[in-house]
C-alpha positions in Angstrom: 18.1 12.2 -91.5 15.6 14.5 -93.2 13.9 16.9 -90.8 10.7 18.7 -91.8 9.4 22.0 -90.3 5.7 22.8 -90.7 3.2 24.9 -88.8 -0.5 25.7 -89.0 -1.6 29.2 -89.9 -1.8 30.3 -86.2 1.9 29.8 -85.9 3.1 31.4 -89.2 5.0 34.1 -87.4 7.3 31.5 -85.8 8.1 29.5 -88.9 11.3 31.2 -89.9 12.7 31.2 -86.4 11.9 27.5 -85.9 13.4 26.7 -89.3 16.6 28.6 -88.7 17.2 27.2 -85.2 16.5 23.7 -86.4 19.0 24.2 -89.3 21.7 25.4 -86.8 21.6 22.0 -85.0 20.8 19.6 -87.8 23.2 20.9 -90.5 26.2 20.7 -88.0 25.4 17.1 -87.6 25.0 16.4 -91.3 21.2 16.3 -91.5 18.9 18.0 -94.0 16.1 20.4 -93.0 13.2 21.0 -95.3 10.7 23.9 -94.6 7.2 22.9 -95.4 5.8 25.5 -93.1 3.8 28.6 -93.9 5.0 32.1 -94.7 3.0 35.3 -94.3 1.5 35.1 -97.8 0.6 31.3 -97.7 -2.9 30.1 -97.8 -4.3 29.1 -94.3 -3.7 25.6 -93.0 -5.6 24.2 -90.1 -4.1 21.9 -87.5 -6.0 19.1 -89.1 -4.5 19.8 -92.5 -1.0 20.0 -90.9 -1.6 16.7 -89.2 -2.5 15.1 -92.5 0.6 16.6 -94.1 2.8 15.3 -91.3 1.2 11.8 -91.7 1.9 11.8 -95.4 5.5 13.0 -95.0 6.3 10.4 -92.4 4.4 7.5 -93.9 5.8 8.1 -97.4 9.3 8.2 -95.8 9.9 11.6 -97.4 11.2 12.8 -94.0 12.3 11.1 -90.9 11.3 13.7 -88.3 8.8 16.6 -88.2 8.8 19.7 -86.1 5.5 21.6 -85.7 4.5 24.5 -83.5 5.4 23.0 -80.1 8.9 24.3 -80.2 10.6 23.6 -76.9 9.5 20.0 -76.6 10.0 19.2 -80.2 13.5 20.7 -80.5 14.5 18.9 -77.3 13.3 15.6 -78.8 15.1 16.4 -82.1 18.4 17.1 -80.3 18.1 13.8 -78.4 17.3 11.9 -81.6 20.1 13.5 -83.7 22.8 12.9 -81.1 21.8 9.2 -80.8 22.3 8.6 -84.5 
């Protein structure tokens, strides 16, 4: 499974933490994590732009699962999904 991590500009400070914690879980289970999120020097992305990027990533089947800024709920859903595979 390919897991994407992406956040809007308002969540940029959380990107690295979300990415690293997602990797800890996913890599141990043999899944790939790709960081599409923003870093401190990235151009701003609105929630609408992130939503469009998520739609493109999922509909093109470039990734199977996307984690955005809602960390607790999303990581819980990821854990459930990964352990069921």
